[in-house]
C-alpha positions as protocol buffer text, in pm:
chain_id: "A"
residue {
  index: 1
  type: MET
  ca { x: 4195 y: -10656 z: -17040 }
}
residue {
  index: 2
  type: THR
  ca { x: 4328 y: -10539 z: -16711 }
}
residue {
  index: 3
  type: ASP
  ca { x: 4547 y: -10670 z: -16433 }
}
residue {
  index: 4
  type: LEU
  ca { x: 4434 y: -10811 z: -16100 }
}
residue {
  index: 5
  type: VAL
  ca { x: 4605 y: -10738 z: -15769 }
}
residue {
  index: 6
  type: LEU
  ca { x: 4528 y: -10984 z: -15488 }
}
residue {
  index: 7
  type: VAL
  ca { x: 4641 y: -10862 z: -15146 }
}
residue {
  index: 8
  type: ASP
  ca { x: 4682 y: -11081 z: -14840 }
}
residue {
  index: 9
  type: GLY
  ca { x: 4553 y: -10808 z: -14607 }
}
residue {
  index: 10
  type: TYR
  ca { x: 4682 y: -10903 z: -14263 }
}
residue {
  index: 11
  type: ASN
  ca { x: 5008 y: -11033 z: -14410 }
}
residue {
  index: 12
  type: PHE
  ca { x: 5061 y: -10692 z: -14569 }
}
residue {
  index: 13
  type: ILE
  ca { x: 4972 y: -10505 z: -14251 }
}
residue {
  index: 14
  type: PHE
  ca { x: 5204 y: -10715 z: -14033 }
}
residue {
  index: 15
  type: HIS
  ca { x: 5497 y: -10714 z: -14276 }
}
residue {
  index: 16
  type: PHE
  ca { x: 5489 y: -10368 z: -14429 }
}
residue {
  index: 17
  type: ILE
  ca { x: 5364 y: -10169 z: -14134 }
}
residue {
  index: 18
  type: LYS
  ca { x: 5560 y: -10397 z: -13901 }
}
residue {
  index: 19
  type: ALA
  ca { x: 5274 y: -10403 z: -13655 }
}
residue {
  index: 20
  type: LYS
  ca { x: 5356 y: -10725 z: -13471 }
}
residue {
  index: 21
  type: THR
  ca { x: 5157 y: -10653 z: -13158 }
}
residue {
  index: 22
  type: MET
  ca { x: 4840 y: -10454 z: -13181 }
}
residue {
  index: 23
  type: ASP
  ca { x: 4498 y: -10456 z: -13027 }
}
residue {
  index: 24
  type: ASN
  ca { x: 4175 y: -10499 z: -13223 }
}
residue {
  index: 25
  type: ASN
  ca { x: 4123 y: -10122 z: -13250 }
}
residue {
  index: 26
  type: SER
  ca { x: 4465 y: -10072 z: -13408 }
}
residue {
  index: 27
  type: LEU
  ca { x: 4410 y: -10363 z: -13641 }
}
residue {
  index: 28
  type: ALA
  ca { x: 4075 y: -10221 z: -13750 }
}
residue {
  index: 29
  type: PHE
  ca { x: 4241 y: -9883 z: -13808 }
}
residue {
  index: 30
  type: TYR
  ca { x: 4515 y: -10031 z: -14028 }
}
residue {
  index: 31
  type: ARG
  ca { x: 4264 y: -10251 z: -14211 }
}
residue {
  index: 32
  type: ASP
  ca { x: 4047 y: -9946 z: -14294 }
}
residue {
  index: 33
  type: ARG
  ca { x: 4353 y: -9743 z: -14393 }
}
residue {
  index: 34
  type: LEU
  ca { x: 4471 y: -10020 z: -14625 }
}
residue {
  index: 35
  type: ILE
  ca { x: 4127 y: -10046 z: -14785 }
}
residue {
  index: 36
  type: ASN
  ca { x: 4122 y: -9668 z: -14846 }
}
residue {
  index: 37
  type: ASP
  ca { x: 4475 y: -9675 z: -14989 }
}
residue {
  index: 38
  type: LEU
  ca { x: 4376 y: -9958 z: -15223 }
}
residue {
  index: 39
  type: ILE
  ca { x: 4071 y: -9763 z: -15340 }
}
residue {
  index: 40
  type: ALA
  ca { x: 4302 y: -9478 z: -15443 }
}
residue {
  index: 41
  type: TYR
  ca { x: 4544 y: -9728 z: -15598 }
}
residue {
  index: 42
  type: HIS
  ca { x: 4263 y: -9884 z: -15803 }
}
residue {
  index: 43
  type: ASP
  ca { x: 4140 y: -9546 z: -15922 }
}
residue {
  index: 44
  type: HIS
  ca { x: 4488 y: -9433 z: -16025 }
}
residue {
  index: 45
  type: LYS
  ca { x: 4636 y: -9754 z: -16168 }
}
residue {
  index: 46
  type: LYS
  ca { x: 4314 y: -9892 z: -16323 }
}
residue {
  index: 47
  type: LYS
  ca { x: 4385 y: -10241 z: -16193 }
}
residue {
  index: 48
  type: ASP
  ca { x: 4124 y: -10463 z: -16033 }
}
residue {
  index: 49
  type: VAL
  ca { x: 4194 y: -10513 z: -15663 }
}
residue {
  index: 50
  type: VAL
  ca { x: 4084 y: -10788 z: -15425 }
}
residue {
  index: 51
  type: ILE
  ca { x: 4198 y: -10781 z: -15064 }
}
residue {
  index: 52
  type: VAL
  ca { x: 4158 y: -11095 z: -14855 }
}
residue {
  index: 53
  type: PHE
  ca { x: 4160 y: -11096 z: -14475 }
}
residue {
  index: 54
  type: ASP
  ca { x: 4210 y: -11413 z: -14276 }
}
residue {
  index: 55
  type: ALA
  ca { x: 3908 y: -11485 z: -14055 }
}
residue {
  index: 56
  type: ARG
  ca { x: 3975 y: -11853 z: -13987 }
}
residue {
  index: 57
  type: HIS
  ca { x: 3941 y: -11805 z: -13612 }
}
residue {
  index: 58
  type: SER
  ca { x: 3611 y: -11621 z: -13640 }
}
residue {
  index: 59
  type: HIS
  ca { x: 3266 y: -11774 z: -13608 }
}
residue {
  index: 60
  type: ASN
  ca { x: 3177 y: -11703 z: -13974 }
}
residue {
  index: 61
  type: GLN
  ca { x: 3057 y: -12020 z: -14141 }
}
residue {
  index: 62
  type: ALA
  ca { x: 3077 y: -11860 z: -14486 }
}
residue {
  index: 63
  type: ARG
  ca { x: 3309 y: -11617 z: -14660 }
}
residue {
  index: 64
  type: ALA
  ca { x: 3211 y: -11254 z: -14634 }
}
residue {
  index: 65
  type: CYS
  ca { x: 3251 y: -11034 z: -14938 }
}
residue {
  index: 66
  type: HIS
  ca { x: 3199 y: -10658 z: -14965 }
}
residue {
  index: 67
  type: TYR
  ca { x: 3265 y: -10400 z: -15234 }
}
residue {
  index: 68
  type: TYR
  ca { x: 3406 y: -10058 z: -15151 }
}
residue {
  index: 69
  type: HIS
  ca { x: 3442 y: -9819 z: -15444 }
}
residue {
  index: 70
  type: ASN
  ca { x: 3518 y: -10095 z: -15695 }
}
residue {
  index: 71
  type: ILE
  ca { x: 3754 y: -10300 z: -15482 }
}
residue {
  index: 72
  type: LYS
  ca { x: 3651 y: -10636 z: -15344 }
}
residue {
  index: 73
  type: VAL
  ca { x: 3713 y: -10704 z: -14974 }
}
residue {
  index: 74
  type: MET
  ca { x: 3687 y: -11067 z: -14868 }
}
residue {
  index: 75
  type: TYR
  ca { x: 3706 y: -11240 z: -14531 }
}
residue {
  index: 76
  type: SER
  ca { x: 3776 y: -11611 z: -14522 }
}
residue {
  index: 77
  type: LYS
  ca { x: 3535 y: -11841 z: -14342 }
}
residue {
  index: 78
  type: ARG
  ca { x: 3602 y: -12027 z: -14021 }
}
residue {
  index: 79
  type: GLY
  ca { x: 3888 y: -12275 z: -14066 }
}
residue {
  index: 80
  type: GLU
  ca { x: 3996 y: -12123 z: -14399 }
}
residue {
  index: 81
  type: THR
  ca { x: 4311 y: -11917 z: -14446 }
}
residue {
  index: 82
  type: ALA
  ca { x: 4351 y: -11610 z: -14664 }
}
residue {
  index: 83
  type: ASP
  ca { x: 4620 y: -11805 z: -14851 }
}
residue {
  index: 84
  type: SER
  ca { x: 4373 y: -12075 z: -14954 }
}
residue {
  index: 85
  type: VAL
  ca { x: 4122 y: -11812 z: -15067 }
}
residue {
  index: 86
  type: ILE
  ca { x: 4392 y: -11638 z: -15273 }
}
residue {
  index: 87
  type: GLU
  ca { x: 4494 y: -11969 z: -15433 }
}
residue {
  index: 88
  type: LYS
  ca { x: 4132 y: -12033 z: -15536 }
}
residue {
  index: 89
  type: LEU
  ca { x: 4099 y: -11679 z: -15670 }
}
residue {
  index: 90
  type: VAL
  ca { x: 4415 y: -11722 z: -15877 }
}
residue {
  index: 91
  type: GLU
  ca { x: 4279 y: -12042 z: -16028 }
}
residue {
  index: 92
  type: SER
  ca { x: 3939 y: -11892 z: -16109 }
}
residue {
  index: 93
  type: ASN
  ca { x: 4056 y: -11557 z: -16252 }
}
residue {
  index: 94
  type: GLN
  ca { x: 4256 y: -11652 z: -16558 }
}
residue {
  index: 95
  type: LYS
  ca { x: 4081 y: -11384 z: -16767 }
}
residue {
  index: 96
  type: TYR
  ca { x: 4337 y: -11124 z: -16655 }
}
residue {
  index: 97
  type: ASP
  ca { x: 4653 y: -11033 z: -16845 }
}
residue {
  index: 98
  type: LYS
  ca { x: 4854 y: -11043 z: -16525 }
}
residue {
  index: 99
  type: ILE
  ca { x: 4770 y: -11138 z: -16169 }
}
residue {
  index: 100
  type: TYR
  ca { x: 4983 y: -10996 z: -15889 }
}
residue {
  index: 101
  type: VAL
  ca { x: 4971 y: -11159 z: -15548 }
}
residue {
  index: 102
  type: VAL
  ca { x: 5089 y: -10936 z: -15265 }
}
residue {
  index: 103
  type: THR
  ca { x: 5225 y: -11147 z: -14982 }
}
residue {
  index: 104
  type: SER
  ca { x: 5541 y: -11205 z: -14784 }
}
residue {
  index: 105
  type: ASP
  ca { x: 5441 y: -11564 z: -14706 }
}
residue {
  index: 106
  type: TYR
  ca { x: 5718 y: -11785 z: -14847 }
}
residue {
  index: 107
  type: THR
  ca { x: 5496 y: -12090 z: -14897 }
}
residue {
  index: 108
  type: GLN
  ca { x: 5238 y: -11880 z: -15079 }
}
residue {
  index: 109
  type: GLN
  ca { x: 5510 y: -11736 z: -15301 }
}
residue {
  index: 110
  type: LYS
  ca { x: 5614 y: -12086 z: -15413 }
}
residue {
  index: 111
  type: VAL
  ca { x: 5255 y: -12192 z: -15487 }
}
residue {
  index: 112
  type: ILE
  ca { x: 5158 y: -11893 z: -15701 }
}
residue {
  index: 113
  type: PHE
  ca { x: 5444 y: -11875 z: -15950 }
}
residue {
  index: 114
  type: LYS
  ca { x: 5320 y: -11978 z: -16294 }
}
residue {
  index: 115
  type: GLY
  ca { x: 5207 y: -11831 z: -16625 }
}
residue {
  index: 116
  type: ASN
  ca { x: 5070 y: -11482 z: -16583 }
}
residue {
  index: 117
  type: ILE
  ca { x: 5090 y: -11481 z: -16203 }
}
residue {
  index: 118
  type: PHE
  ca { x: 5348 y: -11267 z: -16029 }
}
residue {
  index: 119
  type: ARG
  ca { x: 5439 y: -11216 z: -15667 }
}
residue {
  index: 120
  type: LYS
  ca { x: 5501 y: -10882 z: -15502 }
}
residue {
  index: 121
  type: SER
  ca { x: 5635 y: -10876 z: -15152 }
}
residue {
  index: 122
  type: SER
  ca { x: 5460 y: -10661 z: -14895 }
}
residue {
  index: 123
  type: ARG
  ca { x: 5758 y: -10424 z: -14897 }
}
residue {
  index: 124
  type: GLU
  ca { x: 5758 y: -10390 z: -15277 }
}
residue {
  index: 125
  type: PHE
  ca { x: 5386 y: -10329 z: -15294 }
}
residue {
  index: 126
  type: GLY
  ca { x: 5392 y: -10094 z: -14994 }
}
residue {
  index: 127
  type: ASP
  ca { x: 5656 y: -9883 z: -15167 }
}
residue {
  index: 128
  type: GLU
  ca { x: 5446 y: -9882 z: -15486 }
}
residue {
  index: 129
  type: LEU
  ca { x: 5137 y: -9788 z: -15286 }
}
residue {
  index: 130
  type: ASN
  ca { x: 5322 y: -9497 z: -15122 }
}
residue {
  index: 131
  type: ARG
  ca { x: 5452 y: -9374 z: -15461 }
}
residue {
  index: 132
  type: THR
  ca { x: 5099 y: -9391 z: -15601 }
}
residue {
  index: 133
  type: LYS
  ca { x: 4962 y: -9190 z: -15307 }
}
residue {
  index: 134
  type: LYS
  ca { x: 5230 y: -8923 z: -15366 }
}
residue {
  index: 135
  type: GLN
  ca { x: 5145 y: -8913 z: -15738 }
}
residue {
  index: 136
  type: VAL
  ca { x: 4774 y: -8870 z: -15660 }
}
residue {
  index: 137
  type: ASP
  ca { x: 4851 y: -8595 z: -15408 }
}
residue {
  index: 138
  type: GLN
  ca { x: 5072 y: -8417 z: -15664 }
}
residue {
  index: 139
  type: GLU
  ca { x: 4804 y: -8444 z: -15934 }
}
residue {
  index: 140
  type: LEU
  ca { x: 4544 y: -8297 z: -15698 }
}
residue {
  index: 141
  type: LEU
  ca { x: 4781 y: -8015 z: -15606 }
}
residue {
  index: 142
  type: ASN
  ca { x: 4840 y: -7940 z: -15976 }
}
residue {
  index: 143
  type: ILE
  ca { x: 4466 y: -7939 z: -16045 }
}
residue {
  index: 144
  type: ASN
  ca { x: 4408 y: -7701 z: -15754 }
}
residue {
  index: 145
  type: ARG
  ca { x: 4682 y: -7468 z: -15878 }
}
residue {
  index: 146
  type: LYS
  ca { x: 4538 y: -7459 z: -16231 }
}
residue {
  index: 147
  type: SER
  ca { x: 4175 y: -7412 z: -16135 }
}
residue {
  index: 148
  type: SER
  ca { x: 4045 y: -7068 z: -16055 }
}
residue {
  index: 149
  type: PRO
  ca { x: 3897 y: -7005 z: -15713 }
}
residue {
  index: 150
  type: SER
  ca { x: 3524 y: -7055 z: -15703 }
}
residue {
  index: 151
  type: PHE
  ca { x: 3478 y: -6787 z: -15440 }
}
residue {
  index: 152
  type: TYR
  ca { x: 3585 y: -6426 z: -15484 }
}
residue {
  index: 153
  type: ASN
  ca { x: 3574 y: -6147 z: -15231 }
}
residue {
  index: 154
  type: LEU
  ca { x: 3273 y: -5921 z: -15241 }
}
residue {
  index: 155
  type: GLU
  ca { x: 3473 y: -5629 z: -15381 }
}
residue {
  index: 156
  type: LYS
  ca { x: 3578 y: -5843 z: -15678 }
}
residue {
  index: 157
  type: ARG
  ca { x: 3218 y: -5935 z: -15759 }
}
residue {
  index: 158
  type: LEU
  ca { x: 3061 y: -5589 z: -15734 }
}
residue {
  index: 159
  type: ASN
  ca { x: 3132 y: -5270 z: -15916 }
}
residue {
  index: 160
  type: LYS
  ca { x: 3308 y: -5002 z: -15711 }
}
residue {
  index: 161
  type: LYS
  ca { x: 3004 y: -4780 z: -15652 }
}
residue {
  index: 162
  type: THR
  ca { x: 2786 y: -5067 z: -15525 }
}
residue {
  index: 163
  type: PHE
  ca { x: 3064 y: -5195 z: -15301 }
}
residue {
  index: 164
  type: ASP
  ca { x: 3115 y: -4845 z: -15153 }
}
residue {
  index: 165
  type: ASP
  ca { x: 2741 y: -4812 z: -15089 }
}
residue {
  index: 166
  type: ILE
  ca { x: 2729 y: -5148 z: -14910 }
}
residue {
  index: 167
  type: SER
  ca { x: 3037 y: -5058 z: -14706 }
}
residue {
  index: 168
  type: LYS
  ca { x: 2868 y: -4738 z: -14584 }
}
residue {
  index: 169
  type: ILE
  ca { x: 2560 y: -4934 z: -14479 }
}
residue {
  index: 170
  type: ARG
  ca { x: 2772 y: -5193 z: -14290 }
}
residue {
  index: 171
  type: LYS
  ca { x: 2953 y: -4920 z: -14097 }
}
residue {
  index: 172
  type: HIS
  ca { x: 2628 y: -4777 z: -13961 }
}
């Protein structure tokens, strides 16, 4: 079995990034960045990830759900909060060893505490996300250091006589 991480998307963006006032373009940027960070988190930590964005003021009559590289991205329907979606997901996903709910919403924190369900504040999870990104970057750097270059200069691939012959032709 694995663990499940449920992220209240806009709550995380507003509390961890501290982006209180932003336009729709900035919000879309941070939403996409968070999704990409959670993809890397999922791949490194091997935990299932669901991110829920509040769309209660939209015109969507139904929840929208998309998958990006094995993480589930959900948007609530009109009149429904991300908190209520997360509560329903917690109730319906008892197959996990542990369920972590990432939110800084105090009311949500009180509702979710029970059994195998744990709360992580946006700050705590943001710090964990940043550490994970640094670990992934370091692992990639180590892999690049250990691997041999796939491209060698021409003089390293040819014997000396052939290289000298080609050099003479290039000069003319």
